[in-house]
C-alpha positions in Angstrom: 161.2 97.1 162.8 159.5 98.5 165.8 160.8 97.4 169.2 157.9 97.6 171.7 158.6 98.1 175.3 158.9 94.9 177.4 160.4 93.8 180.7 163.0 91.7 178.9 164.3 94.4 176.5 166.4 96.5 178.9 168.5 93.5 180.1 169.1 92.4 176.5 169.5 95.9 175.0 173.0 95.4 173.7 172.2 92.1 172.1 169.1 93.4 170.5 170.8 96.5 169.0 173.7 94.4 167.8 171.5 91.9 166.0 169.4 94.6 164.4 172.5 96.4 163.2 174.1 93.2 161.9 171.1 92.6 159.7 171.1 96.3 158.6 167.5 96.9 159.8 166.3 100.4 160.7 164.4 100.2 164.0 162.4 102.4 166.2 162.2 101.7 169.9 159.8 102.9 172.6 162.4 103.5 175.3 165.2 106.0 175.2 168.0 103.7 176.4 168.5 102.0 173.0 169.6 105.0 171.0 172.9 105.8 172.9 173.7 102.1 172.4 173.5 102.3 168.6 169.8 102.1 167.7 168.5 104.4 165.1 165.4 106.1 166.7 163.4 106.0 169.9 160.1 107.6 170.4 158.3 107.1 173.6 156.8 108.7 176.7 159.1 110.6 179.0 159.6 108.4 182.1 160.5 111.3 184.4 157.3 113.2 183.4 155.2 110.0 183.9 156.6 109.5 187.4 156.0 113.2 188.3 152.4 112.8 187.2 152.0 109.5 189.1 152.8 111.4 192.3 149.5 113.2 192.0 147.7 109.9 191.9 149.5 108.8 195.0 148.5 112.0 196.8 144.9 111.5 195.9 144.9 107.9 197.1 146.6 108.9 200.4 143.8 111.5 200.8 141.2 108.7 200.6 140.2 108.5 197.0 139.6 105.0 195.6 142.1 104.0 192.9 139.3 102.6 190.8 137.7 106.0 190.7 140.7 107.8 189.3 140.8 108.5 185.6 143.3 106.7 183.4 145.6 109.3 181.7 147.8 108.9 178.6 151.3 110.3 178.7 151.5 114.0 177.9 155.2 114.2 176.9 157.0 112.1 174.3 160.7 112.2 173.4 162.1 111.7 170.0 165.8 110.7 169.9 167.7 110.1 166.7 171.2 108.5 166.3 172.8 110.0 163.1 175.8 107.6 163.4 173.4 104.6 163.2 171.6 106.3 160.3 174.9 106.7 158.4 175.9 103.0 159.1 172.5 101.9 157.8 172.6 104.2 154.8 169.4 105.9 155.9 168.9 109.6 155.4 166.9 111.4 158.1 164.6 114.1 156.7 165.4 117.6 158.0 161.9 118.1 159.4 162.3 115.0 161.5 165.7 116.1 162.8 164.2 119.5 163.6 161.4 117.8 165.6 163.9 115.7 167.6 164.3 116.3 171.3 167.9 115.0 171.0 170.2 114.1 168.1 173.2 111.9 168.7 176.0 112.5 166.2 
C-alpha cells in the first residue's frame, strides 16, 4: 500500500498505522512522521529543505517579481526512512542495497 500525503493523514497517523499493521500490509508513506509510529517505510521530500528553498521565492516576490512569473520547482532532496522493527513484524526482509541507501534506519 502507498499512503499519499493528505491533510487528514497526520491527525489520524496512529489509527492508520495501527490498521495497516493489524492487516499485515507493508506500506510506504510520503511523510516522515509515520515511520517512528510503526510504519514500514517513508520516502518523500525533505520538508526543511523545501521551506528553505521557499524563502528564495518569498525574497523574489518581496523584491517585486510576480508570483506567476516564478518557475515551479520540484523538490531536490528526498528522505528514505526504514523501520526494521515493522519489517520484522510483517515478515518482510529489506534488501541490503535499500538499507544502504536509507537516510535513517529505525531498529
